[in-house]
C-alpha positions, -999 to 999 in steps of 0.1 A, spaced: -70 583 -433 -48 594 -410 -12 596 -417 13 565 -407 37 586 -381 73 563 -379 76 546 -349 93 567 -323 126 558 -311 123 547 -272 160 543 -266 174 571 -268 184 575 -237 211 540 -241 221 559 -275 258 567 -267 284 563 -237 272 572 -202 290 601 -194 309 584 -164 324 554 -187 333 581 -215 354 602 -192 371 568 -171 381 553 -211 397 584 -218 425 576 -184 411 610 -174 405 597 -146 385 563 -123 347 563 -130 338 569 -94 353 601 -95 345 612 -128 311 606 -110 321 635 -85 334 653 -113 301 652 -129 281 664 -95 300 695 -89 294 710 -125 323 705 -137 315 680 -165 304 700 -196 289 679 -230 295 702 -259 297 733 -237 263 723 -219 265 710 -180 265 670 -177 242 649 -153 247 623 -143 226 604 -164 239 622 -198 253 596 -227 282 615 -251 270 609 -286 296 607 -321 306 639 -325 301 652 -288 326 670 -270 329 666 -235 352 687 -209 360 686 -177 366 725 -162 371 738 -196 398 707 -206 385 688 -234 387 657 -234 397 632 -260 393 597 -268 425 581 -262 441 551 -281 464 540 -250 491 519 -271 494 500 -228 480 491 -206 496 499 -174 493 480 -140 513 505 -111 530 490 -74 536 523 -54 549 532 -16 525 562 -11 548 581 14 528 600 43 517 634 31 510 622 2 470 626 -9 454 597 -31 438 621 -56 443 631 -91 427 664 -85 462 690 -92 449 715 -74 462 697 -44 494 704 -41 495 669 -22 479 649 -51 499 619 -55 502 621 -98 521 651 -93 540 630 -67 548 606 -89 552 626 -119 547 591 -147 552 597 -189 513 589 -193 476 595 -174 472 570 -146 450 573 -117 448 557 -82 426 526 -72 410 534 -41 426 557 -16 449 551 10 447 581 35 469 612 36 484 602 71 493 563 62 518 553 41 524 524 16 506 501 -11 482 520 -35 483 506 -70 474 527 -96 466 521 -140 453 538 -168 425 508 -176 394 524 -160 376 490 -163 397 477 -143 398 506 -117 357 501 -117 357 461 -110 377 466 -83 361 496 -67 321 483 -77 338 446 -55 360 465 -32 345 447 1 358 420 -6 379 419 -13 415 419 15 438 444 23 464 437 48 478 468 72 506 470 102 498 496 125 510 508 159 493 526 186 496 548 217 497 523 243 502 484 250 473 463 235 452 440 252 435 407 246 404 425 245 415 449 220 422 422 196 389 405 205 367 436 197 382 447 167 383 412 153 344 407 159 332 442 142 327 477 158 300 506 161 322 530 146 294 553 140 259 562 142 245 534 115 279 518 109 293 484 122 323 466 106 323 432 96 346 407 118 385 409 108 414 385 108 438 405 138 468 399 150 492 416 179 530 421 161 541 435 199 532 449 227 521 484 209 518 463 174 491 449 151 481 435 115 454 441 109 431 423 74 405 442 62 375 435 35 358 465 39 364 503 19 352 523 49 370 557 51 399 558 76 386 522 94 413 517 114 421 547 133 378 552 134 379 515 147 408 524 171 392 554 182 363 536 195 382 520 217 402 549 233 433 543 214 449 568 191 467 554 157 507 564 156 517 548 122 498 526 100 514 515 68 493 489 34 513 459 33 488 443 8 463 447 -18 445 415 -28 474 392 -40 498 422 -41 522 426 -19 545 462 -11 575 438 1 609 460 -3 593 482 -24 611 514 -7 591 546 4 584 571 -23 592 540 -55 577 527 -85 573 493 -99 553 477 -129 532 448 -119 546 414 -130 528 397 -161 516 366 -133 505 395 -109 482 407 -129 468 372 -133 460 362 -103 448 402 -97 427 395 -131 411 355 -116 405 369 -83 385 395 -93 365 371 -113 359 353 -82 351 380 -61 320 372 -54 335 344 -30 357 352 6 396 348 -5 408 324 27 438 347 39 467 313 32 457 313 -1 463 349 -5 502 350 10 527 354 -9 533 331 -41 504 307 -27 474 316 -55 505 321 -81 512 286 -80 477 279 -79 474 291 -111 454 266 -135 448 265 -171 412 266 -161 421 307 -144 443 320 -173 407 316 -195 393 332 -166 419 362 -162 420 366 -206 381 362 -204 383 396 -176 405 417 -195 384 413 -225 393 418 -260 397 458 -269 397 470 -302 427 489 -312 442 475 -285 464 442 -301 493 455 -282 481 472 -257 487 451 -224 499 420 -210 472 400 -214 462 413 -256 488 388 -273 489 393 -313 486 355 -331 526 352 -328 520 354 -295 494 327 -284 516 306 -308 544 312 -290 518 305 -256 507 273 -268 547 266 -268 551 275 -239 515 257 -219 532 225 -236 562 228 -217 546 238 -187 561 275 -182 541 293 -152 539 326 -182 521 324 -217 545 351 -237 581 347 -243 606 367 -219 613 385 -249 577 399 -255 575 406 -214 607 427 -217 590 449 -239 558 456 -221 582 467 -194 576 432 -174 606 419 -148 611 382 -147 612 373 -109 
């Protein structure tokens, strides 16, 4: 009789946590940047260089450039808007002396959501929530980003038409149609739904224009507004909820008129609030970590607020504790 052997575990590759997700969840950097670190051979698991498909099992030690990474309990989810000056690089690489992290010098580990050229200024979002970063970057080609651009010579109607219809800016790269409006003899407004590297500058160069200044004034529903150069602010509770809703609906087109300031917020229904809550999810060990996680007391307060048709479903005193300002 042949010996019976216990069945082999065919799902070993599914054990543990994907390496990029592990690093992102620790608050060290975004998942996309974690992928870059792994590709550069800078990540190790138990002192062995990790590959792109590596998974971290309980008890294993992960390090980046020899620095050990721990799965931290984040006491609070942070969502920030920053007015980036020209000369600041949107990277978490501290070896780059112009990196955005050292410039801001925030008291928690945060990382930027996406990038804004070193030669450009304007709005960039930062957070310590790796899940949100991943959701935004995965669907970045469906999210509006608005810019004001000045160029070196007078703008023509042909320039506006060709910019708005889409341009071939490389051998195999053509931009999508976009909203373009002239704002002055040498200034225009443009709204992109793509995230191509230095896209506006390359589009202008194709039409033999040089960009003099480029300023991002909006990312989805978040406006730069009157935030001064180099200043940082917390997103409001309402901004976070609307952002979550737009992300949950990212397979649909978001018309320009609906993304103007306050329009999306004013149309924020109870059904959308539930969607926002589902988007962020219930995170273990983070009952009080962020604006969308509430204790039972907060939920009772939410019910009372909804009956009174208030726009926010946590009380002002709770909002103040979380660092959110009432507008």
